[in-house]
TIMIBA-911854 format. One record per residue (C-alpha): x, y, z. Coordinates in steps of 0.02 Angstrom, whole numbers, plus 50000, padded with zeros to 5 digits. Each point is the difference from the previous one (the first is absolute). Example, Ala and Ser with C-alpha at 12.3 -4.5 7.8 and 13.67 -1.06 7.14 Angstrom:
2
R    east   north      up
R   50615   49775   50390
R   50069   50172   49967
// end
This chain:
831
R    east   north      up
R   52532   54819   52170
R   50031   49825   49926
R   50013   49920   50149
R   49845   50039   50065
R   49939   49914   49835
R   50114   49848   50009
R   49911   49997   50171
R   49832   50002   49953
R   50016   49866   49842
R   50093   49881   50126
R   49871   50024   50133
R   49844   49971   49885
R   50118   49853   49928
R   50000   49902   50173
R   49808   50046   50019
R   49963   49909   49857
R   50088   49846   50056
R   49963   50007   50154
R   49807   49984   49919
R   50063   49865   49898
R   50083   49897   50148
R   49840   50009   50104
R   49868   49968   49853
R   50155   49835   49977
R   49953   49945   50159
R   49817   50028   49997
R   50000   49883   49848
R   50132   49870   50088
R   49856   50003   50155
R   49869   49951   49904
R   50083   49883   49904
R   50047   49928   50150
R   49840   50003   50077
R   49915   49920   49826
R   50138   49850   50009
R   49957   49991   50185
R   49817   49986   49953
R   50022   49875   49878
R   50120   49882   50085
R   49869   50013   50153
R   49859   49960   49900
R   50102   49872   49901
R   50033   49925   50188
R   49823   50023   50076
R   49906   49910   49836
R   50141   49854   50009
R   49967   49988   50179
R   49808   50025   49978
R   50025   49848   49846
R   50098   49890   50105
R   49860   50027   50146
R   49861   49959   49890
R   50105   49848   49903
R   50034   49944   50195
R   49817   50016   50033
R   49952   49934   49857
R   50106   49845   49993
R   49951   49989   50202
R   49816   50015   49974
R   49947   49955   49811
R   50139   49853   49966
R   49893   49844   49999
R   50078   49834   50038
R   49929   49844   50088
R   50030   50079   50176
R   49920   50176   49958
R   49847   50010   49897
R   49881   50157   49959
R   49938   50024   50183
R   50046   50187   50012
R   49829   50127   49980
R   49966   50061   49834
R   49996   50184   50059
R   50200   49956   50054
R   50035   49936   49848
R   49913   50137   49908
R   50115   50129   50110
R   50177   49881   49933
R   49945   49997   49828
R   49941   50192   49998
R   50187   50045   50061
R   50093   49890   49875
R   49897   50085   49850
R   50029   50159   50058
R   50202   49988   50016
R   50011   49851   49850
R   49954   50064   49837
R   50018   49885   49855
R   50115   49918   50084
R   49928   49791   49973
R   50121   49904   50123
R   49986   49846   50103
R   49899   50137   50144
R   49843   50020   49870
R   50015   49816   49984
R   49981   49959   50180
R   49856   50122   50016
R   49907   49923   49836
R   50011   49826   50076
R   49949   50066   50176
R   49849   50093   49958
R   49947   49837   49884
R   50016   49921   50161
R   49910   50099   50097
R   49858   49975   49872
R   50009   49818   50047
R   49975   50017   50166
R   49858   49936   50118
R   50025   50164   50110
R   49887   50138   49948
R   50138   50133   50076
R   50137   49949   49885
R   49894   49998   49835
R   50082   50163   49930
R   49837   50035   49885
R   49948   50022   50181
R   50079   50180   50024
R   49884   50069   49888
R   49843   49972   50113
R   50101   50128   50112
R   49921   50176   49963
R   50182   50070   50084
R   50077   49914   49856
R   49875   49947   49868
R   50044   50133   49883
R   50190   49999   50023
R   49990   49816   49975
R   49907   50002   49839
R   50150   50141   49931
R   50148   49890   50078
R   49936   49837   49927
R   49977   50070   49818
R   50176   50050   50041
R   50039   49833   50057
R   49924   49936   49825
R   50095   50099   49891
R   50172   49967   50084
R   49952   49823   49948
R   49954   50036   49828
R   50164   50105   49972
R   50098   49853   50072
R   49904   49870   49897
R   50025   50094   49846
R   50196   49994   50015
R   49988   49806   50027
R   50063   49885   49861
R   49881   49838   50011
R   50149   49901   49918
R   50098   49999   50145
R   49952   49893   50161
R   50029   50115   50127
R   49905   50158   49917
R   49843   49855   49965
R   49988   49975   50196
R   49973   50202   50022
R   49920   50027   49874
R   49862   49865   50071
R   50019   50088   50153
R   49957   50175   49924
R   49856   49921   49910
R   49924   49921   50140
R   50003   50156   50090
R   49914   50101   49858
R   49877   49875   49979
R   49958   49992   50196
R   49974   50169   50016
R   49893   50016   49846
R   49856   49885   50049
R   49914   49971   50150
R   49972   49805   49962
R   50148   49930   50086
R   49977   50136   50151
R   49962   49904   50172
R   49910   50159   50033
R   49883   49988   49891
R   49960   49803   50042
R   49991   50048   50194
R   49850   49996   50091
R   49899   50151   50035
R   50074   50094   49869
R   49833   50111   49918
R   49967   50006   49814
R   50030   50201   50019
R   50184   49949   50076
R   50040   49872   49843
R   49918   50118   49873
R   50148   50165   50072
R   50119   49849   49991
R   49960   49971   49819
R   49984   50198   49969
R   50197   50020   50077
R   50057   49840   49878
R   49922   50092   49855
R   50083   50172   50067
R   50176   49908   50008
R   49979   49920   49812
R   49933   50196   49929
R   50187   50056   50088
R   50119   49862   49933
R   49917   50012   49810
R   50023   50207   50013
R   50174   49951   50051
R   50032   49881   49840
R   49944   49835   50060
R   49987   49938   49815
R   50162   50050   49957
R   50099   49915   50146
R   49869   49841   49951
R   50037   50021   49814
R   50208   50011   50034
R   49982   49838   50125
R   49902   49923   49854
R   50105   50026   49863
R   50159   49944   50089
R   49914   49835   50041
R   49895   49952   49850
R   50072   50073   49848
R   50115   49842   49979
R   49975   49839   49920
R   49976   49926   50180
R   49938   50116   50128
R   50103   50037   50165
R   49863   50027   50119
R   49921   49881   50107
R   49825   49931   50022
R   49982   50105   50168
R   50070   50163   49918
R   49904   50007   49820
R   49823   49963   50119
R   50046   50146   50115
R   50048   50108   49847
R   49852   49979   49899
R   49892   50005   50150
R   50077   50159   50053
R   49982   50070   49828
R   49807   49964   49998
R   49950   50061   50165
R   50001   50208   49947
R   49895   49932   49866
R   49876   49890   50122
R   49997   50148   50130
R   49965   50135   49874
R   49864   49900   49913
R   50097   49972   49833
R   50013   50184   49978
R   50072   50060   49791
R   50132   50103   50084
R   50060   49856   50098
R   49950   49859   49847
R   50105   50100   49889
R   50162   50027   50121
R   49971   49788   50026
R   49976   49950   49825
R   50171   50127   49950
R   50113   49935   50138
R   49935   49840   50053
R   49914   49905   49854
R   50127   50045   49888
R   50136   49900   50082
R   50061   49865   49877
R   49926   49837   50032
R   49940   50042   50182
R   49819   49901   49975
R   50102   49862   49939
R   50102   49976   50136
R   49863   50032   50119
R   49881   49862   49925
R   50163   49888   50025
R   50048   50058   50156
R   49874   50068   50101
R   49830   49930   49940
R   49910   50088   50153
R   50048   50175   49928
R   49901   49969   49819
R   49877   49941   50111
R   49973   50171   50092
R   49990   50082   49816
R   49885   49910   49949
R   49869   50018   50174
R   50033   50213   49975
R   49961   50000   49809
R   50176   50053   49943
R   49959   49954   49829
R   49857   50091   49978
R   50059   50164   50083
R   50142   50007   49889
R   49908   49961   49849
R   49889   50142   50042
R   50159   50095   50042
R   50090   49983   49837
R   49827   50020   49892
R   50006   50178   50018
R   50094   50057   49873
R   50074   50143   50107
R   50056   49880   50121
R   50078   49873   49866
R   50098   50132   49940
R   50053   50080   50167
R   50056   49812   50056
R   50093   49967   49844
R   50078   50173   49975
R   50074   49954   50179
R   50056   49840   49936
R   50165   49959   49900
R   49950   49875   49842
R   50041   49847   50088
R   49920   50045   50156
R   49847   50030   49911
R   50025   49803   49930
R   50036   49935   50182
R   49824   50090   50039
R   49908   49917   49851
R   50083   49824   50039
R   49939   50033   50196
R   49838   50046   49959
R   49978   49837   49880
R   50054   49904   50164
R   49882   50080   50096
R   49871   49956   49863
R   50046   49821   50014
R   49997   49992   50192
R   49837   50082   49997
R   49887   49928   49872
R   49833   50050   50080
R   50058   50176   49999
R   50074   49991   49830
R   49836   49934   49938
R   49888   50118   50108
R   50147   50133   49899
R   50015   49931   49835
R   49958   50162   49894
R   50131   50108   50125
R   50119   49863   49989
R   50025   49977   49820
R   49980   50200   49967
R   50147   50045   50141
R   50107   49833   49916
R   49969   50066   49839
R   50054   50180   50028
R   50141   49973   50115
R   50070   49892   49817
R   49977   50128   49903
R   50087   50115   50110
R   50131   49906   50026
R   50000   49969   49787
R   50024   50190   49993
R   50190   49969   50060
R   50028   49844   49876
R   50098   50041   49872
R   49997   49898   49832
R   50201   49998   50000
R   50169   50043   50071
R   50067   50178   50036
R   50089   50104   50110
R   49864   50041   50093
R   49946   49826   50023
R   50030   49873   50123
R   49976   49805   49991
R   49850   49945   50112
R   49979   49785   50029
R   49818   50045   49966
R   49960   50126   49921
R   50151   50023   49866
R   50070   50145   49946
R   49927   50126   50126
R   50015   50196   50015
R   50038   50021   50174
R   50120   49968   50117
R   49985   49844   50105
R   50037   49990   50183
R   50149   49878   49989
R   49960   49926   50173
R   49843   49898   49952
R   50060   49922   49855
R   50030   49845   50088
R   49818   49976   50061
R   49926   50042   49794
R   49999   49788   49969
R   49862   50006   50160
R   49924   50147   49924
R   49988   49888   49837
R   49918   49872   50123
R   49867   50109   50058
R   49960   50058   49814
R   49984   49825   49946
R   49858   49969   50113
R   49901   50115   49892
R   50020   49880   49852
R   49988   49829   50109
R   49850   49900   49991
R   49913   50042   50163
R   49987   50186   49952
R   49963   49976   49817
R   49858   49883   50065
R   49933   50126   50131
R   50006   50153   49876
R   49927   49884   49866
R   49852   49937   50121
R   49990   50179   50056
R   49954   50082   49840
R   49928   49863   49887
R   49913   49902   50145
R   50061   49793   50054
R   49956   49840   49916
R   50036   49844   50040
R   50015   49922   49806
R   50085   50050   49851
R   49882   50142   49904
R   49893   49973   49841
R   50087   50089   49862
R   49858   50052   49892
R   50077   50037   49816
R   49921   50025   49850
R   50070   49845   49916
R   49959   49908   50167
R   49981   49796   49983
R   49999   49917   50158
R   49882   50127   50112
R   49887   49842   50030
R   50128   49916   50092
R   50050   50138   50110
R   49818   50072   50020
R   49976   49951   50167
R   50169   50111   50062
R   49958   50135   50104
R   50049   50172   49939
R   50124   50135   50088
R   49908   50124   50105
R   49999   50144   49908
R   49909   49912   49849
R   49833   49980   50111
R   49874   50114   49926
R   50111   50011   49839
R   49865   50038   49867
R   50139   49992   49856
R   50003   49819   50016
R   49827   49956   50001
R   49947   49875   49873
R   49960   50062   49827
R   50047   50181   50068
R   50070   50096   49865
R   50137   50113   50060
R   50032   50168   49935
R   50151   50133   50026
R   49886   50096   50135
R   49974   49853   50075
R   50180   49968   50048
R   50034   50171   50022
R   49883   50002   50134
R   50059   49841   50078
R   50184   50081   49989
R   49947   50133   50114
R   49942   49906   50157
R   50097   50024   50158
R   50017   49812   49994
R   50092   49992   49821
R   50106   50181   50048
R   50053   49887   50159
R   50068   49873   49905
R   50080   50100   49869
R   50103   50098   50151
R   50051   49825   50061
R   50056   49959   49814
R   50089   50197   50007
R   50087   49967   50176
R   50095   49846   49921
R   50026   50096   49842
R   50082   50137   50103
R   50112   49876   50090
R   50071   49929   49842
R   50032   50175   49926
R   50081   50061   50156
R   50095   49855   50090
R   50094   49951   49820
R   50134   49886   50093
R   49862   49894   50083
R   49874   50009   49817
R   50039   49795   49980
R   49962   49957   50164
R   49846   50103   49982
R   49953   49917   49841
R   50027   49841   50065
R   49882   50040   50163
R   49874   50031   49907
R   50004   49900   49845
R   50025   49822   50114
R   49855   50053   50124
R   49879   49853   50006
R   49864   50084   49905
R   50045   50199   49992
R   49998   49985   49789
R   49851   49909   50004
R   49899   50097   50098
R   50078   50175   49910
R   49944   49911   49840
R   49836   49949   50056
R   49971   50198   50066
R   50053   50052   49815
R   49865   49871   49917
R   49887   50075   50129
R   50026   50193   49925
R   49985   49928   49838
R   49844   49917   50006
R   50060   49854   49886
R   50025   50151   49871
R   50195   50003   49983
R   50026   50142   49858
R   49864   50111   50082
R   50080   50012   50151
R   50179   50030   49895
R   49923   50143   49922
R   49925   50074   50149
R   50163   49996   50096
R   50086   50083   49852
R   49860   50126   49980
R   49951   50066   50160
R   50139   50068   50087
R   49930   49989   50187
R   49985   49827   49978
R   50149   49986   49904
R   50072   50087   50170
R   49915   49878   50111
R   50031   49846   49907
R   50173   50005   49922
R   50089   49951   50171
R   49910   49849   50015
R   50028   49958   49806
R   50173   50023   50021
R   50024   49903   50141
R   49905   49833   49960
R   50107   50029   49828
R   50155   50007   50090
R   49955   49873   50130
R   49939   49878   49878
R   50163   50006   49889
R   50089   49976   50130
R   49918   49834   50028
R   49961   49956   49825
R   50173   50000   49962
R   50038   49869   50100
R   49867   49883   49971
R   50033   49827   49892
R   49868   49912   49899
R   49945   49898   50127
R   49953   50123   50124
R   49907   50105   49844
R   49914   49864   49901
R   49983   49853   50105
R   49985   50057   50184
R   49926   50184   49939
R   50063   50069   50143
R   49989   50145   50047
R   49905   50061   49839
R   49878   49887   49905
R   50042   49990   49812
R   49846   50103   49999
R   50045   50127   50104
R   50153   50008   49888
R   49897   50008   49860
R   49902   50159   50061
R   50155   50073   50066
R   50084   49975   49823
R   49863   50107   49920
R   49979   50137   50133
R   50178   50050   49994
R   50009   49951   49794
R   49859   50136   49987
R   50059   50137   50120
R   50172   50015   49949
R   49941   50012   49805
R   49860   50117   50059
R   50133   50100   50089
R   50129   49999   49857
R   49872   50023   49861
R   49882   50132   50066
R   50064   50077   50178
R   50193   50003   49938
R   50042   50171   50123
R   49958   49886   50140
R   50164   49888   49962
R   50088   50148   50042
R   49908   50070   50137
R   49969   49814   50076
R   50165   49912   49976
R   49978   49871   50144
R   49825   49952   49918
R   50066   49978   49840
R   50135   49889   50053
R   49934   49881   50134
R   49857   49945   49899
R   50146   49984   49845
R   50096   49890   50105
R   49868   49893   50045
R   49913   49979   49834
R   50158   49974   49907
R   50029   49847   50147
R   49819   49928   49979
R   50032   50023   49793
R   50165   49901   50007
R   49916   49862   50102
R   49847   49981   49879
R   50135   50001   49873
R   50076   49843   50087
R   49834   49905   50014
R   49843   50100   49963
R   49871   50019   50121
R   49907   50128   49902
R   49897   49988   49839
R   50079   50019   49846
R   50015   50164   49940
R   49936   50092   50197
R   50151   50109   49976
R   49985   50080   49843
R   49886   50155   50026
R   49856   50013   49857
R   49973   50175   50028
R   50176   50028   49926
R   49991   50005   49806
R   50151   49952   49909
R   49983   50116   49873
R   50005   50161   50117
R   50135   49933   50112
R   50096   49980   49853
R   49967   50188   49937
R   50052   50052   50161
R   50140   49916   50016
R   50064   50074   49831
R   49967   50167   50068
R   50100   49969   50146
R   49859   50011   50127
R   50067   49980   50184
R   49865   49903   50071
R   50014   49864   49844
R   50191   49999   50027
R   49974   49967   50194
R   49857   49883   49957
R   50112   49879   49900
R   50142   50017   50134
R   49907   49944   50138
R   49850   49906   49961
R   50026   49941   49834
R   49888   49844   50006
R   49842   50117   50001
R   50051   49997   49790
R   49937   49835   49905
R   50197   49909   49941
R   49940   50037   49833
R   49996   50195   50016
R   50155   49997   50100
R   50083   49893   49869
R   49951   50139   49877
R   50054   50147   50090
R   50177   49898   50029
R   50024   49988   49823
R   49926   50174   49948
R   50135   50080   50115
R   50142   49883   49913
R   49926   50066   49834
R   49999   50180   50051
R   50187   49980   50076
R   50055   49922   49852
R   49950   50148   49887
R   50107   50111   50117
R   50149   49903   49994
R   50011   50039   49789
R   50172   50076   49965
R   49911   50134   49914
R   49875   50044   50117
R   49813   49952   50033
R   49900   50028   49824
R   50175   50081   49904
R   50028   49960   49813
R   50174   49955   50023
R   49954   49876   50153
R   50050   49828   50033
R   50017   49875   50122
R   50151   49951   50104
R   50040   49834   49939
R   50152   49882   50057
R   50062   49867   49892
R   50091   49853   50108
R   50087   49858   49950
R   49970   49826   50104
R   50102   49811   49990
R   49869   49873   50007
R   50144   49926   50140
R   50026   50146   50104
R   49823   50089   50008
R   50026   50057   50172
R   50174   50072   49993
R   49965   50105   49839
R   49849   50062   50044
R   50061   50054   50172
R   50150   50078   49910
R   49918   50087   49873
R   49832   50054   50089
R   50032   50034   50170
R   50100   50152   49980
R   49835   50090   49895
R   49944   50147   50075
R   49805   49978   50039
R   49943   50095   49858
R   50075   49893   49878
R   49937   49828   50103
R   49840   50070   49949
R   50022   50041   49819
R   50017   49851   49880
R   50126   49861   50019
R   50033   49907   49857
R   50090   49827   50019
R   50111   49912   49865
R   50057   49802   50060
R   50161   49944   49958
R   50004   49806   49980
R   50138   49894   50048
R   50105   50024   49852
R   49981   50170   50019
R   49882   50035   49843
R   49852   50103   50023
R   49848   49911   50033
R   49868   50046   49868
R   49833   50109   50043
R   49930   50172   50017
R   49972   50055   50174
R   49829   50069   50024
R   49989   49969   50192
R   50009   49796   49947
R   50177   50006   50032
R   50009   50115   50136
R   49866   49892   50081
R   50094   49861   49980
R   50145   50064   50072
R   49907   50061   50147
R   49936   49835   50037
R   50171   49896   49978
R   50078   50128   50127
R   49869   50004   50126
R   49996   49801   49982
R   50185   49977   50047
R   50015   50142   50124
R   49883   49930   50103
R   50081   49829   49971
R   50036   49927   50171
R   50175   49941   49934
R   50051   50169   49966
R   49977   50036   50203
R   49923   50158   49978
R   49840   49939   50058
R   49936   49839   50090
R   49856   49909   50002
R   49873   49978   50158
R   49918   49833   50062
R   49851   50058   49884
R   50130   50047   49841
R   49989   50166   50026
R   50154   50132   49967
R   50078   50121   50103
R   50195   50072   50022
R   50132   49883   50045
R   50083   50034   50157
R   50156   49931   49921
R   49985   50105   49837
R   50148   50109   50053
R   50104   49831   49899
R   49959   50106   49842
R   50107   50108   49937
R   49888   50187   50016
R   49872   49923   50068
R   49894   50171   50055
R   50031   50048   49835
R   49934   49850   49940
R   49829   50014   50087
R   49981   50173   49934
R   50007   49928   49813
R   49883   49868   50055
R   49870   50130   50072
R   50039   50110   49831
R   49948   49856   49891
R   49845   49964   50113
R   49949   50180   49987
R   50037   50013   49800
R   49878   49837   49996
R   49852   50096   50086
R   50042   50175   49909
R   49991   49882   49831
R   49837   49906   50052
R   50098   49846   50002
R   49949   49836   50102
R   50144   49925   50084
R   49969   49866   50113
R   50107   50032   50174
R   49918   49894   50154
R   50077   50143   50121
R   49983   49960   50185
R   49859   50077   50065
R   50108   50069   50146
R   50145   50071   49884
R   49840   50073   49894
R   49938   50100   50149
R   50176   50062   50021
R   50014   50062   49834
R   49834   50089   49986
R   50053   50108   50137
R   49871   49939   50123
R   49977   50090   50174
R   50002   49918   50174
R   49860   50107   50045
R   49901   49900   49864
R   50085   49858   49974
R   50010   49817   50103
R   50165   49927   49967
R   49935   49839   50090
R   49887   49988   49847
R   50136   49978   49890
R   50116   49892   50126
R   49916   49834   49918
R   50079   50045   49834
R   50183   49993   50113
R   49995   49873   50118
R   49824   49908   50013
R   50077   49908   50144
R   50036   50147   50086
R   49836   50072   49997
R   49899   49842   50072
R   50140   50013   50153
R   49964   50180   50014
R   49797   49973   49965
R   50008   49844   50134
R   50082   50107   50129
R   49904   50137   49962
R   49823   49893   50037
// end
């Protein structure tokens, strides 16, 4: 029984083993067949490739003996075989094929023209699909090439030639031959458009973008003239074929027009491409697209911030080269450029952080920057500078204000020279202006109506454009201000424009601007731009230019300008204090120019005495507000104190000193046991400075402001008789200041005009810095006590002591007080 069971198990095991062996044999057989198929397929393909290569070398390899004499159909069949076998292999064979096809297109035998295959009904559709495939291979090969390599540059030229040839019929001899009907020409053009559409759908602009970035995103271009011209022509052809459809144009703007320094190098290397852009009104089409808020938003969001800046630079270059198109689309140009600047500004940061990176044009930037294009940023900067160069500024001025051949007549309330200039022609925008008619009284309503006109709005938009440049392109701010300030007639024309707006009543203009929100919103950019540019210019004008040549502004103009700014700022601080916080740029710009003009007038008067004082500001009311701690009185006193009479300012200062003295009593203000802080010092006559320094230099400021009693000791060591009721202390101050400012002590030196300034060799005195501090305290004590001391400080040193800021101060004005010869030499070089 057990034997039978064992035989059965053994039998089943053997059967199972047999099945396994049979399955294994079948797998081996299938594997062998598969290996043989792969091997045979490889060998067949290898033989086929070899035969195709031999066929190409035998029939398509050009030489002096062998030219393109094979029929186009035979060539088509050979190339078709190649494309069927070789997938994405950009080797010497593809180069041979391309060269032969291009050569065939130049042949004098019609049967050799490669495009003639499209005329065959049998092969037409297949040939169109075939040529699309061949051009796609050229496009893929083009993307891999590096224009900096000589061999790659040669292959790039070849691929571009192929793409250029078969995307337009202009170079086809078939089209130029006799007997070709218009219908056939139209059909061939349609084939080219079909090919362009296929290339665009499969990423033509991405390929061109990659190639252009490799060749142009650097300090010097790596693309040859022919290559750059072909790339730009190829990028424009889909647009032209589609009649600048919005979708294609948006892709062009994002991928091509955002290439750094693209049009700068095009203008320098390939001017014919710029002519092509002008001929097809590329600027107008781009502006119309980007003037739509949604299109602009999509384009900007598709670009990294730096590429948006490059797009802005290329649009400016395009506008500079196509001035007719710019003039015809001025409003669109201003709107698009300003909008792009505002978009870029949204990513600009005022300070460094972990989320920012440094940008050579925008400063601290909140977006990551493509490191590949850093080399091209200097060139992008040169493109941006076109916007404030003389030609572009003049074009914008002429388009918005009108043209003039002579300097404008500046109409002011205090105009004294109108008769001499009455024959000059006004600007175009002045024609028909009722505000300036003789005897016409201007009202606020007149000014509001005039500012609301489209012409004035256009001028203000131009000003807003340059204001956006100043606020966004932070690293180019000085360059922008220099371009605007030193333009031959920009400031004069803008000033004349402001005179026209005011109708000669500057106070009324200031009141209207500050009181009417809509008017302020429109005119503020113009006022800020004029103030910034004028401050930049006035700061470097010397006395000859201002008072003798009267260029660029006449003294009457400066007079009216000072009155306008003085009243507007007073009105802003005193009656519209909230605008100082909500419009800080307006306040700071107007204030900078006003302080410069006031400083110029203080040195050499061009305004009548008392012109800076605002009569409407009553001293008692102001002093009362100051005592209450009013913010507007504090701001006015800090920013434009000259609107108050000098005696009123002195009175206020003495009141402040008296109030502080009351607070310095030891028992507190008004206390029964209050007592004034007193300090008694003993001074030897022969050591006035030394003893004063030793006893007073270390006093706390509170004690220095208190009462200081001086007891003099004569040479014999005896106390000098006398009661100090400020007279002895005044004598001590006078003697101290006289000895300290003596050039023999070597703390101070004399200029050629006998004015004092710190000596560069003062360090020979022990503790010379502490001595300077002591001298400062003694001068401050003199002012505090109301004592008059005569110290002829050099003006450049006095300006430094007063802490004048660079924005409201010109160091050139003070240079004569330091070195008259240096000032004369620099002025000579300047002129």
